[in-house]
All heavy atoms as atom14 arrays in JSON, in Angstrom:
{
  "sequence": "MKVKHIFWFFSAVVAVVTMAVGVAVLVDRFISRKECPDGYIDCSDDTEEYIEQE",
  "atom14_mask": [
    [1, 1, 1, 1, 1, 1, 1, 1, 0, 0, 0, 0, 0, 0],
    [1, 1, 1, 1, 1, 1, 1, 1, 1, 0, 0, 0, 0, 0],
    [1, 1, 1, 1, 1, 1, 1, 0, 0, 0, 0, 0, 0, 0],
    [1, 1, 1, 1, 1, 1, 1, 1, 1, 0, 0, 0, 0, 0],
    [1, 1, 1, 1, 1, 1, 1, 1, 1, 1, 0, 0, 0, 0],
    [1, 1, 1, 1, 1, 1, 1, 1, 0, 0, 0, 0, 0, 0],
    [1, 1, 1, 1, 1, 1, 1, 1, 1, 1, 1, 0, 0, 0],
    [1, 1, 1, 1, 1, 1, 1, 1, 1, 1, 1, 1, 1, 1],
    [1, 1, 1, 1, 1, 1, 1, 1, 1, 1, 1, 0, 0, 0],
    [1, 1, 1, 1, 1, 1, 1, 1, 1, 1, 1, 0, 0, 0],
    [1, 1, 1, 1, 1, 1, 0, 0, 0, 0, 0, 0, 0, 0],
    [1, 1, 1, 1, 1, 0, 0, 0, 0, 0, 0, 0, 0, 0],
    [1, 1, 1, 1, 1, 1, 1, 0, 0, 0, 0, 0, 0, 0],
    [1, 1, 1, 1, 1, 1, 1, 0, 0, 0, 0, 0, 0, 0],
    [1, 1, 1, 1, 1, 0, 0, 0, 0, 0, 0, 0, 0, 0],
    [1, 1, 1, 1, 1, 1, 1, 0, 0, 0, 0, 0, 0, 0],
    [1, 1, 1, 1, 1, 1, 1, 0, 0, 0, 0, 0, 0, 0],
    [1, 1, 1, 1, 1, 1, 1, 0, 0, 0, 0, 0, 0, 0],
    [1, 1, 1, 1, 1, 1, 1, 1, 0, 0, 0, 0, 0, 0],
    [1, 1, 1, 1, 1, 0, 0, 0, 0, 0, 0, 0, 0, 0],
    [1, 1, 1, 1, 1, 1, 1, 0, 0, 0, 0, 0, 0, 0],
    [1, 1, 1, 1, 0, 0, 0, 0, 0, 0, 0, 0, 0, 0],
    [1, 1, 1, 1, 1, 1, 1, 0, 0, 0, 0, 0, 0, 0],
    [1, 1, 1, 1, 1, 0, 0, 0, 0, 0, 0, 0, 0, 0],
    [1, 1, 1, 1, 1, 1, 1, 0, 0, 0, 0, 0, 0, 0],
    [1, 1, 1, 1, 1, 1, 1, 1, 0, 0, 0, 0, 0, 0],
    [1, 1, 1, 1, 1, 1, 1, 0, 0, 0, 0, 0, 0, 0],
    [1, 1, 1, 1, 1, 1, 1, 1, 0, 0, 0, 0, 0, 0],
    [1, 1, 1, 1, 1, 1, 1, 1, 1, 1, 1, 0, 0, 0],
    [1, 1, 1, 1, 1, 1, 1, 1, 1, 1, 1, 0, 0, 0],
    [1, 1, 1, 1, 1, 1, 1, 1, 0, 0, 0, 0, 0, 0],
    [1, 1, 1, 1, 1, 1, 0, 0, 0, 0, 0, 0, 0, 0],
    [1, 1, 1, 1, 1, 1, 1, 1, 1, 1, 1, 0, 0, 0],
    [1, 1, 1, 1, 1, 1, 1, 1, 1, 0, 0, 0, 0, 0],
    [1, 1, 1, 1, 1, 1, 1, 1, 1, 0, 0, 0, 0, 0],
    [1, 1, 1, 1, 1, 1, 0, 0, 0, 0, 0, 0, 0, 0],
    [1, 1, 1, 1, 1, 1, 1, 0, 0, 0, 0, 0, 0, 0],
    [1, 1, 1, 1, 1, 1, 1, 1, 0, 0, 0, 0, 0, 0],
    [1, 1, 1, 1, 0, 0, 0, 0, 0, 0, 0, 0, 0, 0],
    [1, 1, 1, 1, 1, 1, 1, 1, 1, 1, 1, 1, 0, 0],
    [1, 1, 1, 1, 1, 1, 1, 1, 0, 0, 0, 0, 0, 0],
    [1, 1, 1, 1, 1, 1, 1, 1, 0, 0, 0, 0, 0, 0],
    [1, 1, 1, 1, 1, 1, 0, 0, 0, 0, 0, 0, 0, 0],
    [1, 1, 1, 1, 1, 1, 0, 0, 0, 0, 0, 0, 0, 0],
    [1, 1, 1, 1, 1, 1, 1, 1, 0, 0, 0, 0, 0, 0],
    [1, 1, 1, 1, 1, 1, 1, 1, 0, 0, 0, 0, 0, 0],
    [1, 1, 1, 1, 1, 1, 1, 0, 0, 0, 0, 0, 0, 0],
    [1, 1, 1, 1, 1, 1, 1, 1, 1, 0, 0, 0, 0, 0],
    [1, 1, 1, 1, 1, 1, 1, 1, 1, 0, 0, 0, 0, 0],
    [1, 1, 1, 1, 1, 1, 1, 1, 1, 1, 1, 1, 0, 0],
    [1, 1, 1, 1, 1, 1, 1, 1, 0, 0, 0, 0, 0, 0],
    [1, 1, 1, 1, 1, 1, 1, 1, 1, 0, 0, 0, 0, 0],
    [1, 1, 1, 1, 1, 1, 1, 1, 1, 0, 0, 0, 0, 0],
    [1, 1, 1, 1, 1, 1, 1, 1, 1, 0, 0, 0, 0, 0]
  ],
  "atom14_positions": [
    [[-16.3, 3.12, -33.42], [-15.43, 4.11, -32.8], [-14.13, 4.23, -33.58], [-13.6, 3.23, -34.06], [-15.1, 3.69, -31.36], [-16.25, 3.89, -30.4], [-15.93, 3.35, -28.71], [-14.51, 4.24, -28.25], [0.0, 0.0, 0.0], [0.0, 0.0, 0.0], [0.0, 0.0, 0.0], [0.0, 0.0, 0.0], [0.0, 0.0, 0.0], [0.0, 0.0, 0.0]],
    [[-13.64, 5.43, -33.64], [-12.39, 5.65, -34.32], [-11.23, 5.32, -33.38], [-11.39, 5.23, -32.17], [-12.28, 7.11, -34.76], [-13.27, 7.49, -35.83], [-13.07, 8.92, -36.25], [-14.07, 9.31, -37.31], [-13.91, 10.71, -37.71], [0.0, 0.0, 0.0], [0.0, 0.0, 0.0], [0.0, 0.0, 0.0], [0.0, 0.0, 0.0], [0.0, 0.0, 0.0]],
    [[-10.08, 5.15, -33.96], [-8.89, 4.83, -33.18], [-8.58, 5.97, -32.21], [-8.15, 5.73, -31.07], [-7.69, 4.56, -34.13], [-6.42, 4.36, -33.33], [-7.98, 3.37, -35.01], [0.0, 0.0, 0.0], [0.0, 0.0, 0.0], [0.0, 0.0, 0.0], [0.0, 0.0, 0.0], [0.0, 0.0, 0.0], [0.0, 0.0, 0.0], [0.0, 0.0, 0.0]],
    [[-8.85, 7.2, -32.62], [-8.6, 8.35, -31.77], [-9.43, 8.25, -30.48], [-8.93, 8.54, -29.39], [-8.95, 9.63, -32.54], [-8.79, 10.89, -31.73], [-9.01, 12.15, -32.57], [-10.44, 12.21, -33.05], [-10.75, 13.48, -33.72], [0.0, 0.0, 0.0], [0.0, 0.0, 0.0], [0.0, 0.0, 0.0], [0.0, 0.0, 0.0], [0.0, 0.0, 0.0]],
    [[-10.67, 7.82, -30.6], [-11.53, 7.69, -29.43], [-11.06, 6.56, -28.5], [-11.14, 6.68, -27.27], [-12.98, 7.45, -29.85], [-13.58, 8.61, -30.55], [-13.92, 8.55, -31.9], [-13.89, 9.85, -30.13], [-14.42, 9.72, -32.26], [-14.42, 10.53, -31.2], [0.0, 0.0, 0.0], [0.0, 0.0, 0.0], [0.0, 0.0, 0.0], [0.0, 0.0, 0.0]],
    [[-10.56, 5.5, -29.08], [-10.05, 4.38, -28.28], [-8.83, 4.84, -27.49], [-8.68, 4.52, -26.3], [-9.73, 3.17, -29.17], [-11.03, 2.62, -29.77], [-9.0, 2.1, -28.39], [-10.83, 1.55, -30.81], [0.0, 0.0, 0.0], [0.0, 0.0, 0.0], [0.0, 0.0, 0.0], [0.0, 0.0, 0.0], [0.0, 0.0, 0.0], [0.0, 0.0, 0.0]],
    [[-7.95, 5.61, -28.12], [-6.77, 6.12, -27.41], [-7.17, 7.07, -26.29], [-6.58, 7.06, -25.21], [-5.82, 6.81, -28.38], [-4.99, 5.85, -29.19], [-4.79, 6.06, -30.54], [-4.4, 4.73, -28.6], [-4.03, 5.19, -31.28], [-3.64, 3.85, -29.34], [-3.46, 4.07, -30.69], [0.0, 0.0, 0.0], [0.0, 0.0, 0.0], [0.0, 0.0, 0.0]],
    [[-8.16, 7.94, -26.52], [-8.64, 8.84, -25.47], [-9.2, 8.05, -24.3], [-8.96, 8.37, -23.14], [-9.7, 9.8, -26.01], [-9.11, 11.02, -26.64], [-9.07, 11.31, -27.97], [-8.46, 12.1, -25.97], [-8.44, 12.5, -28.17], [-8.05, 13.02, -26.95], [-8.18, 12.37, -24.64], [-7.39, 14.19, -26.64], [-7.52, 13.55, -24.33], [-7.13, 14.43, -25.31]],
    [[-9.98, 7.02, -24.59], [-10.57, 6.19, -23.53], [-9.46, 5.49, -22.74], [-9.49, 5.47, -21.52], [-11.53, 5.17, -24.15], [-12.14, 4.25, -23.13], [-13.13, 4.71, -22.27], [-11.72, 2.93, -23.01], [-13.69, 3.87, -21.33], [-12.27, 2.09, -22.06], [-13.26, 2.57, -21.22], [0.0, 0.0, 0.0], [0.0, 0.0, 0.0], [0.0, 0.0, 0.0]],
    [[-8.49, 4.91, -23.44], [-7.39, 4.23, -22.78], [-6.59, 5.21, -21.92], [-6.21, 4.9, -20.79], [-6.48, 3.56, -23.82], [-5.32, 2.83, -23.23], [-5.51, 1.64, -22.55], [-4.03, 3.33, -23.34], [-4.44, 0.96, -21.99], [-2.96, 2.67, -22.78], [-3.16, 1.48, -22.11], [0.0, 0.0, 0.0], [0.0, 0.0, 0.0], [0.0, 0.0, 0.0]],
    [[-6.35, 6.41, -22.42], [-5.62, 7.43, -21.65], [-6.39, 7.83, -20.4], [-5.8, 8.03, -19.33], [-5.37, 8.66, -22.51], [-4.57, 8.33, -23.61], [0.0, 0.0, 0.0], [0.0, 0.0, 0.0], [0.0, 0.0, 0.0], [0.0, 0.0, 0.0], [0.0, 0.0, 0.0], [0.0, 0.0, 0.0], [0.0, 0.0, 0.0], [0.0, 0.0, 0.0]],
    [[-7.7, 7.93, -20.51], [-8.51, 8.29, -19.34], [-8.46, 7.19, -18.29], [-8.36, 7.47, -17.09], [-9.95, 8.53, -19.77], [0.0, 0.0, 0.0], [0.0, 0.0, 0.0], [0.0, 0.0, 0.0], [0.0, 0.0, 0.0], [0.0, 0.0, 0.0], [0.0, 0.0, 0.0], [0.0, 0.0, 0.0], [0.0, 0.0, 0.0], [0.0, 0.0, 0.0]],
    [[-8.51, 5.93, -18.7], [-8.44, 4.81, -17.76], [-7.08, 4.81, -17.07], [-7.0, 4.64, -15.84], [-8.71, 3.47, -18.48], [-8.4, 2.29, -17.59], [-10.14, 3.41, -18.95], [0.0, 0.0, 0.0], [0.0, 0.0, 0.0], [0.0, 0.0, 0.0], [0.0, 0.0, 0.0], [0.0, 0.0, 0.0], [0.0, 0.0, 0.0], [0.0, 0.0, 0.0]],
    [[-6.01, 5.0, -17.8], [-4.67, 5.03, -17.22], [-4.55, 6.2, -16.24], [-3.97, 6.06, -15.16], [-3.6, 5.12, -18.33], [-2.23, 5.42, -17.75], [-3.56, 3.83, -19.12], [0.0, 0.0, 0.0], [0.0, 0.0, 0.0], [0.0, 0.0, 0.0], [0.0, 0.0, 0.0], [0.0, 0.0, 0.0], [0.0, 0.0, 0.0], [0.0, 0.0, 0.0]],
    [[-5.12, 7.35, -16.57], [-5.04, 8.51, -15.68], [-5.8, 8.25, -14.37], [-5.3, 8.58, -13.28], [-5.62, 9.74, -16.37], [0.0, 0.0, 0.0], [0.0, 0.0, 0.0], [0.0, 0.0, 0.0], [0.0, 0.0, 0.0], [0.0, 0.0, 0.0], [0.0, 0.0, 0.0], [0.0, 0.0, 0.0], [0.0, 0.0, 0.0], [0.0, 0.0, 0.0]],
    [[-6.96, 7.64, -14.45], [-7.74, 7.36, -13.24], [-7.01, 6.34, -12.37], [-6.93, 6.5, -11.14], [-9.15, 6.86, -13.62], [-9.88, 6.31, -12.4], [-9.95, 7.99, -14.25], [0.0, 0.0, 0.0], [0.0, 0.0, 0.0], [0.0, 0.0, 0.0], [0.0, 0.0, 0.0], [0.0, 0.0, 0.0], [0.0, 0.0, 0.0], [0.0, 0.0, 0.0]],
    [[-6.46, 5.32, -12.97], [-5.73, 4.31, -12.19], [-4.49, 4.92, -11.55], [-4.18, 4.65, -10.38], [-5.36, 3.11, -13.1], [-4.39, 2.17, -12.4], [-6.61, 2.36, -13.52], [0.0, 0.0, 0.0], [0.0, 0.0, 0.0], [0.0, 0.0, 0.0], [0.0, 0.0, 0.0], [0.0, 0.0, 0.0], [0.0, 0.0, 0.0], [0.0, 0.0, 0.0]],
    [[-3.78, 5.75, -12.27], [-2.58, 6.4, -11.73], [-2.93, 7.31, -10.55], [-2.22, 7.31, -9.53], [-1.89, 7.22, -12.83], [-1.59, 6.35, -13.92], [-0.61, 7.85, -12.33], [0.0, 0.0, 0.0], [0.0, 0.0, 0.0], [0.0, 0.0, 0.0], [0.0, 0.0, 0.0], [0.0, 0.0, 0.0], [0.0, 0.0, 0.0], [0.0, 0.0, 0.0]],
    [[-4.01, 8.06, -10.67], [-4.42, 8.93, -9.57], [-4.84, 8.1, -8.35], [-4.52, 8.46, -7.21], [-5.56, 9.84, -10.01], [-5.11, 10.92, -10.94], [-6.43, 11.92, -11.64], [-7.38, 12.35, -10.23], [0.0, 0.0, 0.0], [0.0, 0.0, 0.0], [0.0, 0.0, 0.0], [0.0, 0.0, 0.0], [0.0, 0.0, 0.0], [0.0, 0.0, 0.0]],
    [[-5.52, 6.98, -8.57], [-5.93, 6.13, -7.45], [-4.72, 5.55, -6.73], [-4.68, 5.49, -5.5], [-6.84, 5.01, -7.96], [0.0, 0.0, 0.0], [0.0, 0.0, 0.0], [0.0, 0.0, 0.0], [0.0, 0.0, 0.0], [0.0, 0.0, 0.0], [0.0, 0.0, 0.0], [0.0, 0.0, 0.0], [0.0, 0.0, 0.0], [0.0, 0.0, 0.0]],
    [[-3.73, 5.13, -7.48], [-2.51, 4.59, -6.87], [-1.78, 5.69, -6.1], [-1.28, 5.46, -4.99], [-1.6, 3.96, -7.95], [-0.23, 3.64, -7.39], [-2.25, 2.71, -8.51], [0.0, 0.0, 0.0], [0.0, 0.0, 0.0], [0.0, 0.0, 0.0], [0.0, 0.0, 0.0], [0.0, 0.0, 0.0], [0.0, 0.0, 0.0], [0.0, 0.0, 0.0]],
    [[-1.72, 6.88, -6.65], [-1.06, 7.98, -5.97], [-1.75, 8.33, -4.65], [-1.09, 8.55, -3.64], [0.0, 0.0, 0.0], [0.0, 0.0, 0.0], [0.0, 0.0, 0.0], [0.0, 0.0, 0.0], [0.0, 0.0, 0.0], [0.0, 0.0, 0.0], [0.0, 0.0, 0.0], [0.0, 0.0, 0.0], [0.0, 0.0, 0.0], [0.0, 0.0, 0.0]],
    [[-3.07, 8.37, -4.66], [-3.81, 8.65, -3.42], [-3.58, 7.53, -2.41], [-3.39, 7.79, -1.22], [-5.3, 8.84, -3.73], [-6.13, 8.85, -2.46], [-5.52, 10.12, -4.51], [0.0, 0.0, 0.0], [0.0, 0.0, 0.0], [0.0, 0.0, 0.0], [0.0, 0.0, 0.0], [0.0, 0.0, 0.0], [0.0, 0.0, 0.0], [0.0, 0.0, 0.0]],
    [[-3.57, 6.29, -2.86], [-3.35, 5.16, -1.94], [-1.96, 5.25, -1.31], [-1.79, 4.98, -0.11], [-3.51, 3.84, -2.68], [0.0, 0.0, 0.0], [0.0, 0.0, 0.0], [0.0, 0.0, 0.0], [0.0, 0.0, 0.0], [0.0, 0.0, 0.0], [0.0, 0.0, 0.0], [0.0, 0.0, 0.0], [0.0, 0.0, 0.0], [0.0, 0.0, 0.0]],
    [[-0.96, 5.63, -2.07], [0.4, 5.75, -1.53], [0.46, 6.88, -0.52], [1.06, 6.74, 0.56], [1.42, 5.97, -2.67], [2.77, 6.4, -2.13], [1.56, 4.71, -3.49], [0.0, 0.0, 0.0], [0.0, 0.0, 0.0], [0.0, 0.0, 0.0], [0.0, 0.0, 0.0], [0.0, 0.0, 0.0], [0.0, 0.0, 0.0], [0.0, 0.0, 0.0]],
    [[-0.16, 8.02, -0.82], [-0.15, 9.13, 0.12], [-0.88, 8.79, 1.42], [-0.42, 9.11, 2.5], [-0.78, 10.37, -0.52], [0.04, 11.03, -1.61], [-0.73, 12.18, -2.23], [1.37, 11.53, -1.06], [0.0, 0.0, 0.0], [0.0, 0.0, 0.0], [0.0, 0.0, 0.0], [0.0, 0.0, 0.0], [0.0, 0.0, 0.0], [0.0, 0.0, 0.0]],
    [[-2.01, 8.12, 1.31], [-2.75, 7.72, 2.51], [-1.92, 6.74, 3.33], [-1.84, 6.84, 4.55], [-4.12, 7.11, 2.12], [-4.75, 6.39, 3.29], [-5.04, 8.2, 1.6], [0.0, 0.0, 0.0], [0.0, 0.0, 0.0], [0.0, 0.0, 0.0], [0.0, 0.0, 0.0], [0.0, 0.0, 0.0], [0.0, 0.0, 0.0], [0.0, 0.0, 0.0]],
    [[-1.3, 5.8, 2.66], [-0.49, 4.82, 3.38], [0.7, 5.47, 4.06], [1.06, 5.13, 5.17], [-0.01, 3.73, 2.41], [0.76, 2.65, 3.11], [0.23, 2.09, 4.1], [1.9, 2.37, 2.7], [0.0, 0.0, 0.0], [0.0, 0.0, 0.0], [0.0, 0.0, 0.0], [0.0, 0.0, 0.0], [0.0, 0.0, 0.0], [0.0, 0.0, 0.0]],
    [[1.31, 6.43, 3.4], [2.54, 7.01, 3.92], [2.3, 8.05, 5.01], [3.03, 8.12, 5.98], [3.31, 7.66, 2.77], [4.7, 8.09, 3.17], [5.51, 8.41, 1.98], [5.74, 7.17, 1.23], [6.71, 7.01, 0.37], [7.52, 7.98, 0.11], [6.86, 5.87, -0.27], [0.0, 0.0, 0.0], [0.0, 0.0, 0.0], [0.0, 0.0, 0.0]],
    [[1.25, 8.86, 4.87], [1.09, 9.99, 5.77], [-0.06, 9.84, 6.77], [0.02, 10.37, 7.86], [0.88, 11.28, 4.97], [2.09, 11.66, 4.16], [2.04, 11.62, 2.79], [3.26, 12.03, 4.78], [3.14, 11.97, 2.04], [4.37, 12.38, 4.04], [4.32, 12.35, 2.66], [0.0, 0.0, 0.0], [0.0, 0.0, 0.0], [0.0, 0.0, 0.0]],
    [[-1.11, 9.17, 6.41], [-2.29, 9.16, 7.26], [-2.37, 7.91, 8.12], [-2.7, 7.98, 9.3], [-3.56, 9.31, 6.4], [-3.55, 10.68, 5.74], [-4.8, 9.14, 7.25], [-4.7, 10.92, 4.81], [0.0, 0.0, 0.0], [0.0, 0.0, 0.0], [0.0, 0.0, 0.0], [0.0, 0.0, 0.0], [0.0, 0.0, 0.0], [0.0, 0.0, 0.0]],
    [[-2.06, 6.77, 7.56], [-2.2, 5.54, 8.33], [-1.13, 5.47, 9.41], [-0.01, 5.93, 9.24], [-2.11, 4.31, 7.43], [-0.82, 4.17, 6.9], [0.0, 0.0, 0.0], [0.0, 0.0, 0.0], [0.0, 0.0, 0.0], [0.0, 0.0, 0.0], [0.0, 0.0, 0.0], [0.0, 0.0, 0.0], [0.0, 0.0, 0.0], [0.0, 0.0, 0.0]],
    [[-1.49, 4.87, 10.53], [-0.56, 4.76, 11.66], [0.32, 3.53, 11.45], [-0.17, 2.44, 11.19], [-1.35, 4.6, 12.95], [-0.5, 4.72, 14.18], [-1.37, 4.66, 15.38], [-1.96, 3.32, 15.47], [-2.2, 2.69, 16.59], [-1.95, 3.26, 17.72], [-2.73, 1.49, 16.61], [0.0, 0.0, 0.0], [0.0, 0.0, 0.0], [0.0, 0.0, 0.0]],
    [[1.6, 3.72, 11.56], [2.54, 2.63, 11.36], [3.07, 2.16, 12.71], [3.77, 2.89, 13.4], [3.72, 3.07, 10.49], [3.33, 3.43, 9.1], [3.1, 2.19, 8.3], [2.88, 2.54, 6.84], [2.69, 1.41, 6.03], [0.0, 0.0, 0.0], [0.0, 0.0, 0.0], [0.0, 0.0, 0.0], [0.0, 0.0, 0.0], [0.0, 0.0, 0.0]],
    [[2.7, 0.95, 13.09], [3.24, 0.39, 14.32], [4.59, -0.27, 14.07], [5.46, -0.26, 14.92], [2.27, -0.62, 14.91], [0.99, 0.03, 15.4], [0.03, -0.97, 15.99], [0.43, -2.13, 16.16], [-1.1, -0.6, 16.27], [0.0, 0.0, 0.0], [0.0, 0.0, 0.0], [0.0, 0.0, 0.0], [0.0, 0.0, 0.0], [0.0, 0.0, 0.0]],
    [[4.76, -0.86, 12.93], [6.0, -1.54, 12.58], [6.49, -0.95, 11.25], [6.17, -1.49, 10.19], [5.79, -3.04, 12.45], [5.16, -3.81, 13.92], [0.0, 0.0, 0.0], [0.0, 0.0, 0.0], [0.0, 0.0, 0.0], [0.0, 0.0, 0.0], [0.0, 0.0, 0.0], [0.0, 0.0, 0.0], [0.0, 0.0, 0.0], [0.0, 0.0, 0.0]],
    [[7.27, 0.11, 11.26], [7.68, 0.71, 9.99], [8.58, -0.2, 9.16], [8.64, -0.05, 7.95], [8.42, 1.98, 10.42], [8.8, 1.75, 11.85], [7.78, 0.82, 12.41], [0.0, 0.0, 0.0], [0.0, 0.0, 0.0], [0.0, 0.0, 0.0], [0.0, 0.0, 0.0], [0.0, 0.0, 0.0], [0.0, 0.0, 0.0], [0.0, 0.0, 0.0]],
    [[9.28, -1.14, 9.79], [10.14, -2.05, 9.04], [9.36, -3.21, 8.45], [9.86, -3.92, 7.59], [11.24, -2.62, 9.93], [12.16, -1.53, 10.46], [12.23, -0.47, 9.82], [12.79, -1.75, 11.49], [0.0, 0.0, 0.0], [0.0, 0.0, 0.0], [0.0, 0.0, 0.0], [0.0, 0.0, 0.0], [0.0, 0.0, 0.0], [0.0, 0.0, 0.0]],
    [[8.15, -3.43, 8.93], [7.36, -4.55, 8.46], [7.57, -5.8, 9.28], [7.02, -6.84, 9.0], [0.0, 0.0, 0.0], [0.0, 0.0, 0.0], [0.0, 0.0, 0.0], [0.0, 0.0, 0.0], [0.0, 0.0, 0.0], [0.0, 0.0, 0.0], [0.0, 0.0, 0.0], [0.0, 0.0, 0.0], [0.0, 0.0, 0.0], [0.0, 0.0, 0.0]],
    [[8.39, -5.69, 10.34], [8.66, -6.83, 11.19], [8.05, -6.59, 12.57], [7.97, -5.46, 13.03], [10.17, -7.05, 11.36], [10.85, -7.4, 10.06], [11.59, -6.45, 9.37], [10.75, -8.68, 9.53], [12.21, -6.76, 8.17], [11.37, -9.0, 8.34], [12.09, -8.04, 7.67], [12.69, -8.35, 6.5], [0.0, 0.0, 0.0], [0.0, 0.0, 0.0]],
    [[7.66, -7.65, 13.21], [7.12, -7.56, 14.56], [8.23, -7.93, 15.52], [8.81, -9.01, 15.44], [5.92, -8.51, 14.74], [4.81, -8.14, 13.77], [5.43, -8.48, 16.18], [3.66, -9.1, 13.77], [0.0, 0.0, 0.0], [0.0, 0.0, 0.0], [0.0, 0.0, 0.0], [0.0, 0.0, 0.0], [0.0, 0.0, 0.0], [0.0, 0.0, 0.0]],
    [[8.55, -7.01, 16.43], [9.58, -7.26, 17.43], [8.96, -7.95, 18.64], [7.93, -7.52, 19.14], [10.25, -5.97, 17.88], [11.02, -5.32, 16.74], [11.49, -6.07, 15.87], [11.16, -4.09, 16.74], [0.0, 0.0, 0.0], [0.0, 0.0, 0.0], [0.0, 0.0, 0.0], [0.0, 0.0, 0.0], [0.0, 0.0, 0.0], [0.0, 0.0, 0.0]],
    [[9.58, -9.01, 19.09], [9.12, -9.71, 20.28], [9.88, -9.16, 21.48], [11.08, -8.93, 21.42], [9.38, -11.21, 20.17], [8.45, -12.0, 18.86], [0.0, 0.0, 0.0], [0.0, 0.0, 0.0], [0.0, 0.0, 0.0], [0.0, 0.0, 0.0], [0.0, 0.0, 0.0], [0.0, 0.0, 0.0], [0.0, 0.0, 0.0], [0.0, 0.0, 0.0]],
    [[9.17, -8.99, 22.58], [9.84, -8.56, 23.8], [10.51, -9.79, 24.44], [10.27, -10.92, 24.05], [8.85, -7.92, 24.77], [7.9, -8.88, 25.16], [0.0, 0.0, 0.0], [0.0, 0.0, 0.0], [0.0, 0.0, 0.0], [0.0, 0.0, 0.0], [0.0, 0.0, 0.0], [0.0, 0.0, 0.0], [0.0, 0.0, 0.0], [0.0, 0.0, 0.0]],
    [[11.33, -9.56, 25.45], [12.03, -10.66, 26.1], [11.05, -11.62, 26.78], [11.27, -12.81, 26.82], [13.02, -10.12, 27.14], [14.15, -9.37, 26.47], [14.41, -9.65, 25.29], [14.76, -8.5, 27.11], [0.0, 0.0, 0.0], [0.0, 0.0, 0.0], [0.0, 0.0, 0.0], [0.0, 0.0, 0.0], [0.0, 0.0, 0.0], [0.0, 0.0, 0.0]],
    [[9.96, -11.09, 27.33], [8.96, -11.94, 27.99], [8.35, -12.93, 27.0], [8.16, -14.1, 27.31], [7.86, -11.09, 28.62], [8.41, -10.17, 29.7], [9.47, -10.49, 30.26], [7.77, -9.14, 29.95], [0.0, 0.0, 0.0], [0.0, 0.0, 0.0], [0.0, 0.0, 0.0], [0.0, 0.0, 0.0], [0.0, 0.0, 0.0], [0.0, 0.0, 0.0]],
    [[8.07, -12.47, 25.82], [7.46, -13.34, 24.82], [8.42, -14.43, 24.39], [8.03, -15.57, 24.22], [7.04, -12.51, 23.59], [6.23, -11.42, 24.03], [6.26, -13.35, 22.62], [0.0, 0.0, 0.0], [0.0, 0.0, 0.0], [0.0, 0.0, 0.0], [0.0, 0.0, 0.0], [0.0, 0.0, 0.0], [0.0, 0.0, 0.0], [0.0, 0.0, 0.0]],
    [[9.7, -14.09, 24.21], [10.68, -15.09, 23.79], [10.86, -16.15, 24.87], [10.98, -17.33, 24.56], [12.01, -14.4, 23.47], [11.94, -13.54, 22.23], [13.21, -12.75, 22.0], [14.14, -12.89, 22.81], [13.27, -11.99, 21.03], [0.0, 0.0, 0.0], [0.0, 0.0, 0.0], [0.0, 0.0, 0.0], [0.0, 0.0, 0.0], [0.0, 0.0, 0.0]],
    [[10.88, -15.76, 26.14], [11.01, -16.74, 27.21], [9.79, -17.65, 27.25], [9.9, -18.85, 27.48], [11.17, -16.03, 28.55], [12.51, -15.33, 28.7], [12.59, -14.53, 29.98], [11.65, -14.61, 30.79], [13.6, -13.84, 30.17], [0.0, 0.0, 0.0], [0.0, 0.0, 0.0], [0.0, 0.0, 0.0], [0.0, 0.0, 0.0], [0.0, 0.0, 0.0]],
    [[8.61, -17.1, 27.01], [7.39, -17.9, 27.01], [7.41, -18.93, 25.88], [7.06, -20.07, 26.06], [6.17, -16.98, 26.87], [4.86, -17.72, 26.82], [4.33, -18.29, 27.97], [4.18, -17.88, 25.62], [3.14, -18.97, 27.93], [2.99, -18.57, 25.58], [2.46, -19.11, 26.73], [1.28, -19.8, 26.69], [0.0, 0.0, 0.0], [0.0, 0.0, 0.0]],
    [[7.93, -18.51, 24.73], [8.0, -19.44, 23.6], [9.01, -20.55, 23.88], [8.78, -21.71, 23.56], [8.36, -18.67, 22.31], [7.21, -17.74, 21.93], [8.67, -19.62, 21.17], [7.52, -16.8, 20.79], [0.0, 0.0, 0.0], [0.0, 0.0, 0.0], [0.0, 0.0, 0.0], [0.0, 0.0, 0.0], [0.0, 0.0, 0.0], [0.0, 0.0, 0.0]],
    [[10.14, -20.21, 24.48], [11.16, -21.23, 24.76], [10.68, -22.23, 25.8], [11.08, -23.39, 25.78], [12.42, -20.53, 25.25], [13.15, -19.76, 24.16], [14.34, -19.0, 24.7], [14.62, -19.1, 25.9], [14.98, -18.29, 23.91], [0.0, 0.0, 0.0], [0.0, 0.0, 0.0], [0.0, 0.0, 0.0], [0.0, 0.0, 0.0], [0.0, 0.0, 0.0]],
    [[9.81, -21.82, 26.73], [9.33, -22.75, 27.77], [8.38, -23.78, 27.2], [8.26, -24.87, 27.71], [8.61, -21.96, 28.88], [9.58, -21.14, 29.71], [8.83, -20.3, 30.75], [7.62, -20.3, 30.8], [9.59, -19.56, 31.53], [0.0, 0.0, 0.0], [0.0, 0.0, 0.0], [0.0, 0.0, 0.0], [0.0, 0.0, 0.0], [0.0, 0.0, 0.0]],
    [[7.69, -23.47, 26.13], [6.77, -24.43, 25.52], [7.53, -25.48, 24.84], [7.75, -26.48, 24.79], [5.85, -23.73, 24.52], [4.88, -22.82, 25.17], [3.97, -22.18, 24.13], [4.21, -22.34, 22.93], [3.01, -21.53, 24.52], [0.0, 0.0, 0.0], [0.0, 0.0, 0.0], [0.0, 0.0, 0.0], [0.0, 0.0, 0.0], [0.0, 0.0, 0.0]]
  ]
}
């Protein structure tokens, strides 16, 4: 294979990976349901009292 063909193949792989990452970000941002947008789980007062009693 010539160097030109290797560069084309590498460019195609990078393009496919970039598109896959872009689709994953869009699905994560717009389609998936976010229960905790901050990434933290909030405990209610009942749960905290239960933990303190143990």
